[in-house]
N, C-alpha and C positions, 0 to 999 in steps of 0.2 A: 365353461371355457371350451372353446373349440379345439379340436386336435389339429396341430400345425400340419401343413401339407408335407408330403414326402419330399425330402431334400435330395437333389441330384448333386452330390458332393463333387463328382467328376466334372460336372458343368461349371460349378462355382470355382473349383481349382483351375480349370482351364481359363476362366475369365481373369483370375488372379495371376495367371502364368506361373503356377507352382505345381510341382510334382509331389504327390502324396503316396506314402506306402498304404497298404491295406489297413494296417493298424491305425495310422493317422486318419484315414478316411472314417473309420469306425468312431474314433474319439471325437473328431470335429463334427461329424454328423449329429452326435448327441449334443454337443455344445451349441451348434447352430439351432437345433430344435429348442433348446432352453432359451435362446435369445428370442426366437419367435414367440414362445409362450409369454415371455416378459412383455413383448409388444402388445399381446392381447390384454395384459393387465393395464398397460398405458392407455389403450383404446377405450377401456372402461371408465376412465376418469372423465368427469364432467368438466368441460372447458368452455362452455358457451359463455360469451361475454368477457373472456380473458383475452387481453390484448397480446399478440405475439411479441416476444422480445428476444434480443440476442444475449442479454445479461440479466441477472436477477436484480441488480441495483442500477439506478441511472448512471450512465457513463457520459462524461463530458470530455472536452479536449484533454486527452491523456498524454499528449506529446510535450516534451520539454521545448523551450525556446532554442532555436539554433544559435550556437555560439561559434563564431568564426575562429579558426585556429590554423596554424601553418601545417602543411602536409609533409609527407616524407620526401627526403631527397632521393634522387635516382639511385644512389648507392644503398640507402636504407631499403628502398622498395625492392631492389634486386638482390639484396643480401642473401636470401635463401633460395634463389632461383637455381635449379639444377644446371641450366646452361643459359648464357646471356650473350648478346651481340649488339653493339651500337645502342646501349641503354634500353634494350628490349629483351623480353624472355623468349628464348627459342623453344618452340613446341614442335611435336611431330606433325608432318604434313597430313592433312585429313581429306584432301581432294584427290580422288583417283583419276588418273588420266586414261 
């Protein structure tokens, strides 16, 4: 089994947009190395002639039939709205002028 490449945990953390302490970097570096070693094991498995699949068992239409039903009234739909006006939910303005 090949030795996994040296991981640049700072680079990976930057891609994930997370800040790590030195202790976390040490911990995750070891764990990421273990994951890469596991991928080496998976690469050793012979898969020639195996059809790629998304599920282990055949899946067919798993959706239930649509059943029409009545919707909420305006009062029910707005019941938990923090602020409402003219049967609409009032939200903070998001466009800067």
